[in-house]
N, C-alpha and C positions, 0 to 999 in steps of 0.2 A: 390578228393576234397570234402569238405562238400557240402551238397545240398543247404545250405544257400547261397543265391545269393550274389555275390561280387558286392558291391555298384556301380551303374552306375555314369557316369559323371553328375554332377548336372546341371540343368538349372540355368542360372545366372540372371533370372528375378524373379518376384513374388511381393507379397505385405507384407509378414510377415518377417520382418528383423530378428527377433530372431530365427525363424524356419530356415531361410537360413543360419544364422551363425552356428547353430547346425548341419545342413546338411553338411556344408563344414568341420566342425570339425570332424564329423564322417568320411567323405571322406578322410581326412588327415590321421587319425589314422588307419582306415582299410587298406589303401594303404600301409602304413609303416609296419603294422603287416604282411600283405601278402608278402611283399618284404623280410622281415627278415625271415619269415618262409621258403621262397624259399632257403635261404642259409643253412637251416638245412639239406638239401640234401647233403651237403659236409661232408665227412666222418671224417675229422680231420682238425686241424689247418694248417697242411702242404698244404692241398688242396687250401687254400686261396692264397698261394704264388707261386705255380707252374703254369706257364701259360698254359691254355688249348690249345692255338695256339700261335705261335710266333708273329703273327701280332697284338695281343691285349695285354692289361695289364692283370696281374693276377686278380683273383676275389676279392682280398682285396681292389683293387681300386674301383670296382663297389659298394661294400658295403659302402665305404666312399664317393664316388662321389655324389650320389644322396642327401646325407645329407648336404655336403658342398655347393651343388648347392643352397639349400634353403638360407643358410646364405649369400653366395656371392651375390645372387640376391636381398635379403632383404636389404643388405648394399647398393647396387647400387640404389635401389628404395628409399633409405632414410627412410625405415621403422624401422630399428634398427641402432644403432651407434656403438655397441661393438661386436667384433669378439669372437668366442669361442676358437679357436685354429688357429692362423694365418698360422702355418706351414702346418697343415692338409688342410686348406682352399686353400692353394697354390698347395700342392702336388696332391690333388684329383680334381683339377679344370677342367683339360682338358683331354679328352679321346683321343682315337686313331681312326682316319679315314684314314687308310693306302692308299697311292696313288697307290700302285700296290701290286700284290700278293707276290712280293719278297722284299717288304719293311720290313726289320727286325728291330724291336725296341730293341736295345741292351742296352738301358740306364739302369743303376742300380739305384734303388730307395731304400732308407732305410725305408721300409714300417713299419708303427706302428703295434703293436700287435692287434690281433683280438678283444680282450676285450677293448682295448683303443678306437677302432673304434665304438664298441657298446656303450661305455660310451659317446662318442661324439654324437652318434645318440640320446641317451636319453636326453642329454642336449639340442640338437637341437629341439627335440619334445617339450620340456618344453617352449623354446623360442617361437616357432611358435604357440603353443597352447595358450600361454598368449596373443600373438598378435591377434589371432582369437577372443579371449574373449574381448579385449579392443579396437581394431581398429574400428573407426566409419565406419558404413556400410550404403551405400545408394544403393538401387536397381533401375534399373538393374546394374549389375557389367559390366562395359564396358572396352574396350581396355586400357583406361587411368586411370582406377580405381586402387588404391593400392592393392585391393583384387585380381586383375587380376594376379599379380605377385605371390601371395600365391597359387592360383589355378594352375598357370604355374609350380610351384615346384612339386605339387602333380602329375600333368599329366606327368611331366618329370620322376618321379619315376616309373610311370606305364609303360613308354616306356622301362625303364631299367629292369623292371620285365621281359619283353620279351627277351631283348638282353642278360641279364644275364642267362636266362634259356637256350639260345642257347649255351653259353660258357660252362655251366654245362654239356650240352649234348655232347660237344666236348672234355670234360675232360676224362682222362683215368678212366676206371671203378674203379680202386683201390682208387680213390679219391672221389667217390660219393656213395650214399646209398639210397635205396628206402625210401619213407616217406609215412605214412598213409594218409596224406592230399594231396599228389601229385601222385595219382594213374592213370596210363594210361588206355586207352581203352583195353579191352581184346577180342573184337570181331574181327573176320576175317573169310572170306569165299572166294568163287570164284569171281574173278574180273569180272566186267561186260564188255561186248564188247562196246566200245565207238561208238557213231554215231553222225551225224551232224544234227543240228536243225537250221532252217532259222530264222534270226532276221531281221525284216523289217527295212527299212530305217527310219530315224527319226532325230530329232534335239535334241542336248544336250546343256544344259546351266548349267555351273558349276561355283562355286565361292560363298563364303559366304559374307554376308554383315556384316559390323561392328555392326549392330543391332541384329545379330543372337543370340539367347539366350544360345547357348552352347559355351564353350571355343574352340578356334581353334589356330593352329600355323600359323605363318605369311603367309606361301605359300597357305593357304586355301582361303585367302581373295582376292577380286578382281572379275573379271568376264571373262568368256571364253564361247563362243558359237560356235557350229559347226554343219553342216549337215553331218550326217553319212550315207553313202550308205548301202544298205542291205548286209548282210554277213551271213555265216553259222558258228556255233560254236559247239565244242564238248559238248555233254550233260554232261559229267563228267570231272572232273579233270583227267589229265593223271595219271594213277595208276602205281604202281610198276610193275605190270604185263605188261601193255602196253609199259612201258619204257624198259622192259627186251628185247623186240624184237630189239630195237636200240642197246643195249649192245651186244646182240648175233650176230648182223649184223656187228660187229666190228666198231660200230659208233664212239668210242673213238680213233680208229686207222686210220680213213679216214679223212685226213685234209680238203677235199673239203666240208665236212658238216659244218665246223667251220668257223666263221667269223675271220678276221685277229687278233683281240684282243683275241678272244677265243683260237686261235691256240697258241698264246704266253703263255696263262695261261696253256694250255694243255702241252706244252713242258716243262714248269717249274715244274708242279705238277706230270706229268706222270700218271694222273688219268686214270683209266680203267673202272670205274663205279661210281655211286653216293657216295658221302662222307659218308652217313649214312648207306650204304650197307656194309656188311661184308661177305667175301667169306671164307668158311670153308670146304675144300675139294670140293665136288660137291654140297654142300648145301649153301644156302644164309641165312644170318641172318640180323637183323635190329637193329640199335642203337636207343633206346629211351633216355629220359633224364637221367635216372639213371640205366638202365639195357639193356641187349641185349635179343632179342626174335627171334623166328622163323619168317622168312619174311612174313609179312602180305601183300600178293599180291594185295589185293583189297583196300589198303590204297593209298593215293596220294604219288607219288614220290616226293622227296624233293631235289632240285638241285639249282645251281646258274643260272644266265641268260644265260651264255655261253652254258651250257648243254641244257637248254630249247630251245635255238635258234638252236643249232646243231640238236636236235631231229626234230624240225620243218623243217629244211632244208633237213634232211634225208627223212622225210615223204613226203615232196613236190616232191623230186626226185623219190621216189619209187611209189608214187600214181599218179603222174602227175597232182596233184591239187596245187593251189597256197596257201600253208599252211604257216601260220606265227603266231606269238603271237598277241594278241589284243593290241590296243592302249588304253590309258586311256579313250578316248572318247567312244571307243567301249565297254569297261567295263561298262561305265555308261548306254549305250544302253541295255546291258544285264540286269543290275540291274533294269532299268525302265520297260523293257519288262516283267520281272518276277513279277512286282508289289511288290517289296520288301519294307520293312519298317525298321526303326531303331530297335535295340535290345530293347525289352520292359523293363521298370523299375521294374515291380512287378512280372514278371514270367520269366522262362527260355526261351532263344531265340530258335527259330527254326533253329539253326545253331550251329556248334561246335565252339563257340566263347565266349569270356569273362569268361572263366573257368566255364561255366555253366554245362558242361558235363564231360570232361575228361582232364587229364594232358598229352595229346598227341593228335595226329591226329587220325582219325578213318576211317572206310570204306567210300569210295566215294559214296556209295549208301544209306547212312543213312539219309541224310538231303535233301529232295526234296525242290526245290524253283522254283515255276512255272514249266516249262518243263525241267528245268535244276536241277543240284545238286551242292551245295557248291559254289554258286556265291559269297557268303560271308562265311567266317569261314573255319575251318579245316586247311588249309594252305594259306598263302599269295599267290598271283598270279602275276608272272612277266608280265610286259607289254613292248611293243616296245618303250614306250615314255620316253625319258630322262626328268627328272624333270625340270620344267621351271616356271617362275613366270607368274601368270595371269595378264592381264591388270589391273592396279591399285594396284599392289603389293606394300607393304610397310613393312619395318622391324620394329619389336617392339624394342623400345629403351632399354629394359631390357634383350633382347636376340637377339642382332643384327647379330649373326652368327649362328643362328639355321639352316637356310636354305641356305643362300647365298653362303657358300662354295661348295654347291652341284650344283650350276648353272654352270656346266663345261662340259656338254654333256657326262659325264662319270658315272652319277648316274641315274639308271632307276627306274621308279615308280613301286611300288608293290601295289596291290589293294586287298581289300576284307577281310583282317585280317586273323588271325590264331586262334587256340584253346585258346591261352593265350593273345590275343589282347584285352585290356581292356580300359575303359575310352574313351578318344578321339580316340584311335586307332580303336575302333569298329564302329565309325560313318561313314556314307556314304561319308561325306565331307573330311575325313582324307586323307592326301597325304604324304606318306613316300617313300623315295628312298634310295637305296643302290648301291654301286659300283657293277659292273656286275659280278665280281668274288666272291662276298660276299655270305656267307651262312646265311640264316635266316630259320625260319619254313616256307619255301616258295617252292611252286611248280608252276604248270602252267596249263592253258587250251589253246588249239590251236583253231584258226579260219581258215576259208577258204574264201578268197576274192581276187579279182583282183585289189582292191583299194590299192595303196601304203600306207604304214604307215605314218601318219601325224608326221612330225619331227619338232616341234617348236624350235625356238632358245631360249636358256637359257643363252646366253652369255652376260656378263656385260663387257663393254670395260674398261680395266684397264690400258692401256697405258696412261701415264700422259698427253702427249700432245693432244692425241685424245680426252681424257675425258675433258680436258680444253676447247677444241674447241666445243665439243658437248654441254657443258654448255654455252659457249659464244654464240652459235647459237640458242639453244633451251631451255636454262635454265632460271634461275631467273635473274631479273634485280638487280643491286647493286648500292647503293648510288644515287638512283633516275635517273640513266642513262638509257635511253630507249635501247631496243634491237637494236644493230648496224646493222646487216644484214636486219632486218625488216625496220629500219629507212631509209636505202639506197634505198630499193625497193620502199618505200613510196615516197621518193624524185623523183625517176625515173618515177614512174607512174604519179605523179603530173605534171612533166615536159612534158610528152607525150601529155597532152591536148587531142585534138581530132585527133591526128595523128594515122595512122594505127597501130594496135597492134596485128599483126599476130604471129611474132616470136621474141623471146628475147634470148640472150646469156649471161649467168652468168659465166664470165671468172675468174678463180681463185676462184671457188665457195666454196672451202674447204668443210665443212660439209653440205652445201646446203640450208641453211634457206632462203637466198635471192631468190634462184631458185623457191622454193615453193611460196614465197610471190609474186614474179612477175607473177606467174601463175594465180593469182586472176584477173589480167588485160589482160594478153596475151593469145593468143590461144595455144601457145606451147613454152615451155622454156627448153633450154638445159644448163645444168651445166657442166663445164669443169674444171678440176684441174689436175695439174701435179702429185699429190699424189693419188694413188689408195686407200690408206688407208683412206683418208678423204672422197673420193667419196663413199666408201662402207657404210658410215653412211647415206648418202642420199639414196643410193640404198636400204638399209635395211628399211628405212622409207617408201619408195615406195612399197616395197614388203610386209612388215609386219605391217607398221603403227606405230611401236614402236621402240624407241631407249633407251637402258639401258647402264648406265655407272657408274663408281665409281669416287668420288671426294675425294681428300685428305683433311682431317681435320687437322691433325698434325702427323708427324712421319709416323707410320704404320697404323694409324687409318683412316678409310675411311668412306664415306657416300654414300649410294646407291640411285641412282636417275633413274627415268623413265619418258620419255616424249613421248607423242603420237600425231600424226597428228590430231586426233579427238579433243583432248583438246586444241590444238593450232589453231583450226578452219581451218585446211589446208587439211583435208582428202578428201574434194570434188574436189581438184585441182590436186591430185597426178597423175591422168591419163594424165595430160598435161605436165608432167615433165619427163626428161630423163637425165642420167648422163654418161659422157665419160671421160676417162683419156686423157689428151692432153697437148701439149707444146704451150703456148701462142705465143712463137716466131716462131713456125713452125706448125701452125694449118692445119688440114686436109682440102682439098678443099671442102668437103661436108658442112663444117661449114661456111655458107654464106647466104646472103639474109635476114639479121636481121633488125628489126625496132628499136631495142635497144641492146646495149652491155654495160653490167655493169662490170667494172674492179675494184674490191674492194681490197685495200691493196695489190696490185699486182705489180706495176711497179718497186718498189724498191726491189723486190725479183727476178726479171728476170735477166738472164745472158746477155741479149742484148735488153734492153728496147726500144732503138731507132728502132730496126728492127720491133718490135711489133707496135710501134706508127706510123711508116711510111707505114705500110701495113694494119692497122686495118680498114681503110676506104673501102677497097675492100670487107669487110665482111658485110658492112652496105648498106641498101637501101638508095636511095636519100632522104634526109630529116630526116634520122634516127638519133638517139641520142647515144652519148657515154658518160657514166658517169664514171669518174675516181675518186677514193678515195684513199688517201695514206697519211701516216704520214711522208713520205719522209725520212725514216730511212735508209740511204745508208750505206751498210756494204760491205766490200770487200769479205767477205765469200760468199755473194750471187752474187754480181756484181763487176767485176773488175773496179778499179778506172777510167780507161779510157773510160768505157761504161756508167758512170753516165751521166744523162741528166741535172743535176743541183746540187746545194749544194756545189759550189766551186767558186773560184775567176776566172774571165775571164777579161783579159786586166786590171787587177788591181781592178775590181769592182765585187761585189757579183752577182753571177748568180744563181738564185733560180730554183727549179724544175718547178715552175709555168712559169718562163721565158722559160725553156727548152720545156715545153709542148706547149706554144704558138708558139715557133719557129718550133717545129717538126710537130705540127698538123695544122699550119696556112694554108698550101696549100689546105687542104680539109675540114677544119672545121672552125666554128666560135664559140666562147665562148658565150653561152646564159645564163649561171647561175653560180654564184660563183665568186671567191672562198668563201666557207663557211666552218667553222669547225664543225665537227660532232664527239662527244666523244664516246669512247667505253671503257669498263672495262672487263678485263680477270681475272677470279678468279684462283689463283694458290693454295692457301690453305685457311683455314677458316679465317685467319688473314692477308693474303698477296694477293694483287691485283695489276694488271697493269692498270693504268688509262692513256689513250692515246687520242690524238686529231688527227683525220684524216681530211685532207683538201679535200673538194669535189668540183669538177668542172664538168659542164655539157656542152657538145659540140654537135653542130648540123652539120651534113654532108652537105656541100654546093656544092661539085663537085665530 
């Protein structure tokens, strides 16, 4: 590459609007120039249409994809109103993130000619350049600024500069050619012997603020803090030489070294060594982006997560040490221990990153960073951490599926960047994740620690019913109707007055909001529900403090939500809460001695409500209260007709559920409050809601 520095991602603040406009214009054009120059490494037009690997589109897609991304996002943002080529903007819209290594995309596309795509790119350039020239600009450029979408398009192109280079590297040599501006490193020597360096314990705080002056993708925002115990880490990235010992020990042939998912990948691919290694007789060669060279043993090995993890398992077994990959938190400790800073804007970085030095990786000994080498740059580094949202995560309305599809515990974070990681990718705050079988310019560093790897949840509840109840319990209020579980808890607490408040039972607790609310007043609260799926939401909040779920807007369109106990003012009571699965008609003996039992929207869902009502007094202390709330929606699918306690004619007269409650509870309770109607609203879609009235009665145990 030319020694001229490839422009860094701009800061989005400042005082000179005209200078910022020109900086962004330059950033736009230099990014597109570099991207188009990368495709000059393809030998002929045929190379654009032959898939380098079966799991991805051919390279013609990636040439068009980044250009149509601009137009599609600008249309969505309302910044332009006319399309350039609707057919291309549909065809090139969505890439491939294969679910598994054996997902074969066999769809046939009638791809346009290479020159047609270049012509499209030229037109797109003109459209965006005109927009940069004329769009009103106010600094700083924030998340909600129309300029954010323009910068998003540029950073998106820089991501694909890297991903396209990987596909070119995976192409058959007959389809690629060396290029004078994409020259690899030519240095190689004896690989160093790796050794461990101690990293002291410390605290990491991760997450960008919306006021941060640099562009970020949605998963970078929010906050996460952790105390990281001391650990040891390899001074160098694992080199090809160090990894060779694993290959020669038949590491690819011993299943015990591989995790279950990795064994499946290994069975399918029948791999025997890293994908960029080439065996020629007794000699090893190495595939670069456009050529093959003699094996540079002192360069970092490039593997997927499964291979990196298997190596660590092998090393742990053969060394007797607790060897594993670092977590994201531990990578940040490495970064901070080495006192690293961002890539400078005006000079080459002290790392093989941002195309500052080579169009390839280089020896693991070339770039010292503190006591280590290559904590950033050279190749990405696999971590043990599946990508997850920080607390406070939010999706950007103009790219709502950038990260959320990866919150599935199947995409692991890579950190540190590679030789071609540019723009946002080169920042400390960047968070990119790939499926564990995926190949990138990625290697790894191992650590030694007895501390288990932190495994955060990245799961968003997508089951429609569970998501609706999560919103019902912890979400927004609709039509000015107060939160129903919180309202019931408030009524119960008020009715307790000065009575003892040692223990409460939230029976039919569902997702558990009333359980937490009651804990504001009671010494201990037990939530019980027949559905373990519902209870898991309460358990998740106790354990992690956060509940994430999707809500249907319309059709297949969803909205991502996050609720935390901290924001609900309930974090300081979670230690007083526990959840159990149970049957209200057949409760375990241990569930007794309560000062309050709350039974919300429960009795008309029981298979034998009379059994529950005639025995509930045995669970209460003398003078204890029973709050029953129900819309009395009797349905035979839940309760056989003969088991209803009301809602029918008896002796020719209407016999209501309240009549049945008085009759059934009269021997042991007196009605002290109600009946009163308490409304609740359940959101089904953006435009469909259930609005229901629940009748509340409060009973005091008298015998």
